[in-house]
C-alpha positions in Angstrom: 47.9 17.6 33.6 47.4 20.7 31.5 47.2 20.2 27.7 49.7 22.1 25.6 50.2 22.8 21.9 51.8 19.9 20.0 55.6 20.5 19.6 56.6 21.5 16.1 60.1 19.9 16.2 62.1 17.2 17.9 64.0 19.8 19.9 60.8 21.3 21.2 59.4 17.9 22.0 62.3 17.1 24.2 62.0 20.6 25.8 58.4 19.9 26.5 59.2 16.5 28.0 61.8 18.1 30.2 59.4 20.8 31.3 56.7 18.2 32.0 59.1 16.1 34.1 60.3 19.1 36.1 56.7 19.6 37.1 55.9 15.9 37.9 59.2 14.7 39.3 59.5 12.1 36.6 62.8 11.1 35.0 62.8 12.1 31.3 64.4 9.0 30.0 61.8 6.7 31.6 59.0 9.0 30.3 60.4 8.8 26.8 60.6 5.0 26.9 57.0 4.8 28.2 55.8 7.1 25.4 57.8 5.2 22.8 56.3 1.9 23.9 52.8 3.3 23.7 53.5 4.8 20.3 55.1 1.6 18.8 52.2 -0.3 20.5 49.8 1.4 18.1 51.7 -0.1 15.1 52.3 -3.7 16.1 51.0 -5.8 13.2 49.8 -8.8 15.2 50.6 -10.8 18.3 51.2 -9.2 21.7 53.7 -7.1 23.7 55.1 -8.9 26.7 57.9 -8.6 29.3 58.7 -5.6 31.5 57.4 -2.9 29.2 54.0 -4.7 28.7 53.7 -4.8 32.5 54.6 -1.1 32.5 51.6 -0.4 30.1 49.4 -2.5 32.3 50.5 -1.4 35.8 52.3 1.9 35.3 55.9 3.1 35.2 56.2 3.8 38.9 55.0 0.3 39.9 57.3 -1.6 37.6 61.0 -2.0 37.1 63.1 -0.3 34.4 63.2 -2.2 31.1 65.0 -1.2 28.0 63.5 -3.6 25.5 60.0 -4.0 24.1 59.4 -7.7 23.9 56.7 -9.1 21.6 55.3 -12.4 20.5 54.4 -12.5 16.8 51.4 -14.5 15.3 52.8 -14.4 11.8 56.1 -15.3 10.1 59.0 -13.1 11.1 59.5 -11.6 7.6 55.8 -10.7 7.4 55.7 -9.3 10.9 58.7 -7.0 10.3 57.5 -6.0 6.9 54.2 -4.9 8.2 55.7 -3.2 11.2 58.0 -1.3 8.8 55.0 -0.2 6.8 53.2 1.0 9.9 56.2 2.9 11.2 56.7 4.6 7.8 53.0 5.8 8.0 53.6 6.9 11.5 51.5 8.2 14.4 51.0 11.9 15.1 54.4 12.9 13.7 56.3 9.9 15.0 57.8 7.5 12.4 60.5 4.9 12.5 62.6 2.3 10.8 63.5 -1.3 11.9 67.2 -2.2 12.1 68.1 -5.9 12.7 70.7 -6.8 15.4 72.8 -9.9 15.7 70.7 -12.7 17.3 72.0 -14.5 20.3 72.9 -18.2 20.1 72.2 -19.7 23.5 73.5 -23.3 23.8 70.9 -26.0 23.3 68.1 -23.7 22.2 66.7 -24.2 18.7 67.1 -21.1 16.5 63.4 -20.8 16.0 62.8 -20.4 19.7 65.4 -17.6 20.2 64.0 -14.0 20.5 65.1 -12.1 17.4 66.6 -8.7 18.3 66.0 -5.4 16.4 66.2 -1.7 17.0 63.3 0.7 16.2 64.8 4.1 15.3 62.0 6.5 16.1 61.9 10.0 14.6 59.7 12.9 15.3 58.9 15.3 12.4 61.7 13.7 10.5 64.4 14.1 13.1 65.9 11.2 15.1 64.3 11.1 18.5 65.2 7.8 20.3 66.0 4.1 19.8 63.7 1.4 21.3 65.2 -2.1 21.3 62.8 -4.7 20.1 62.9 -8.5 20.8 60.5 -10.6 18.7 59.5 -14.1 19.7 57.3 -16.6 18.0 53.9 -17.9 19.0 54.7 -20.9 21.2 51.5 -22.2 22.7 49.0 -19.5 21.7 50.6 -16.8 23.8 50.4 -14.4 20.8 46.7 -15.1 20.3 43.8 -13.0 21.7 45.9 -10.4 23.6 44.4 -8.1 26.2 44.0 -4.6 24.8 45.5 -2.4 27.5 45.3 1.3 27.7 47.9 3.3 29.7 46.2 6.2 31.6 49.6 7.7 32.4 50.8 7.6 28.8 47.5 9.1 27.7 47.8 11.9 30.3 51.4 12.6 29.3 50.5 12.7 25.6 47.6 15.1 26.3 49.9 17.3 28.3 52.4 17.4 25.4 49.7 18.3 22.9 49.1 14.9 21.3 46.0 12.7 21.0 45.7 9.9 23.4 47.2 6.7 22.1 45.0 3.7 21.7 45.3 0.5 23.7 48.3 -1.8 23.2 47.9 -5.5 22.6 49.5 -7.1 25.7 50.1 -10.8 26.4 47.5 -12.2 28.7 48.8 -12.3 32.3 48.3 -16.1 32.5 50.8 -16.6 29.7 53.2 -13.9 31.0 53.2 -15.5 34.5 53.9 -19.0 33.0 56.8 -17.7 30.9 58.4 -15.9 33.8 58.0 -18.9 36.1 59.8 -21.0 33.4 62.6 -18.5 33.0 63.2 -18.0 36.7 63.3 -21.8 37.4 65.6 -22.6 34.5 68.9 -24.2 35.7 71.6 -21.5 35.9 69.0 -18.7 35.3 70.3 -15.1 35.9 66.8 -13.7 35.6 66.2 -12.5 39.2 64.2 -9.6 37.7 61.4 -12.2 36.8 60.7 -12.5 40.6 59.9 -8.8 40.6 57.7 -9.0 37.5 55.8 -12.0 39.0 55.0 -10.0 42.1 53.7 -7.2 40.0 51.8 -9.5 37.6 49.7 -11.0 40.4 49.4 -7.9 42.5 45.9 -6.9 41.3 44.4 -10.4 41.8 43.0 -10.7 38.2 45.1 -13.7 37.1 43.2 -17.0 37.0 45.5 -19.5 38.7 43.7 -22.5 37.3 44.3 -21.1 33.8 47.9 -20.2 34.8 48.4 -23.8 35.8 47.0 -25.1 32.5 49.3 -22.8 30.6 52.3 -23.8 32.7 51.7 -27.5 32.1 51.6 -26.9 28.4 54.6 -24.5 28.3 56.9 -26.6 30.4 56.0 -29.7 28.2 56.5 -27.7 25.0 59.9 -26.4 26.0 61.1 -29.7 27.3 63.5 -28.4 29.9 62.6 -28.5 33.6 59.4 -30.2 34.6 56.2 -28.6 36.1 56.0 -27.9 38.9 59.5 -26.5 39.3 61.5 -25.3 42.3 63.1 -21.9 41.9 66.7 -21.9 43.3 68.5 -18.6 44.0 71.4 -18.0 41.6 74.8 -16.8 42.9 74.3 -13.2 41.7 70.6 -12.8 42.5 71.0 -10.8 45.6 72.6 -7.8 43.7 70.5 -8.3 40.6 67.3 -8.3 42.5 68.2 -5.4 44.7 69.2 -3.2 41.7 65.8 -3.8 40.0 63.6 -3.8 43.1 64.8 -0.4 44.4 61.8 1.9 45.3 59.2 -0.7 44.1 56.5 -2.2 46.3 58.0 -5.7 46.2 59.7 -8.0 48.7 63.0 -6.5 49.9 65.4 -9.4 49.2 66.0 -12.1 46.7 65.6 -14.8 49.5 62.2 -13.4 50.3 61.2 -13.3 46.7 62.4 -16.9 46.0 60.4 -18.2 49.0 57.4 -16.3 47.8 57.7 -17.5 44.2 57.9 -21.2 45.3 54.8 -20.6 47.4 53.2 -19.1 44.3 54.0 -22.2 42.3 52.4 -24.4 45.0 49.3 -22.2 45.0 49.1 -22.3 41.2 49.6 -26.1 41.1 46.9 -26.7 43.6 44.4 -24.6 41.5 42.9 -27.3 39.3 
């Protein structure tokens, strides 16, 4: 991509993004979300990014499903984490600044409040003008999942930033794949789970063959014991709405075509992981 002069206003930034997307065939909203994730990723005070947008940083926007939220696991207290994130956002990065706005937390039945992801919104501005909102979900450090993150660079975010006239963003601290896989197996196998999209994320997470299945198993054993819900190894059972939920998220991705196929694959994955001792 050809480098351009850095936009001098929010309006010109959006025009530049639209022009870039017209030449690449990308959807502007998805590009803005990828850039916002990479920008905020420069400012995370500790811990690790996780979830769909962390996979997007690692594997690329075209290989991953759409995800609105940036999920993180913090290694410090919630108050300290948010205070330091606010300080970093106030200092900004290459003209981008932001503020953190709390949202009403969910209250899932039977889940201790300390374990529930805490929701926020990051209101991002460019050169002092409101640009976009990135939903943020902050979790705590359960079994070391926020420790020793992988520092992951996004070549496509870097190329887009250069094309827009910005410096390349640095790497984003992303949760290690072994922990991410364990968390998604736990979520997908929870009784009554509606998280068909985790089957998509799991296929992507293991696609490059770098995950250590013996380590994944060790993390799964610890995580399932820690959360004290279903036991390891679990069996994933397709939920009543999974066909439509899966199809909506799997469209145009290099994943199995149906929820039935994905459930069978995931249960085989669990067997392979459990046999890796």
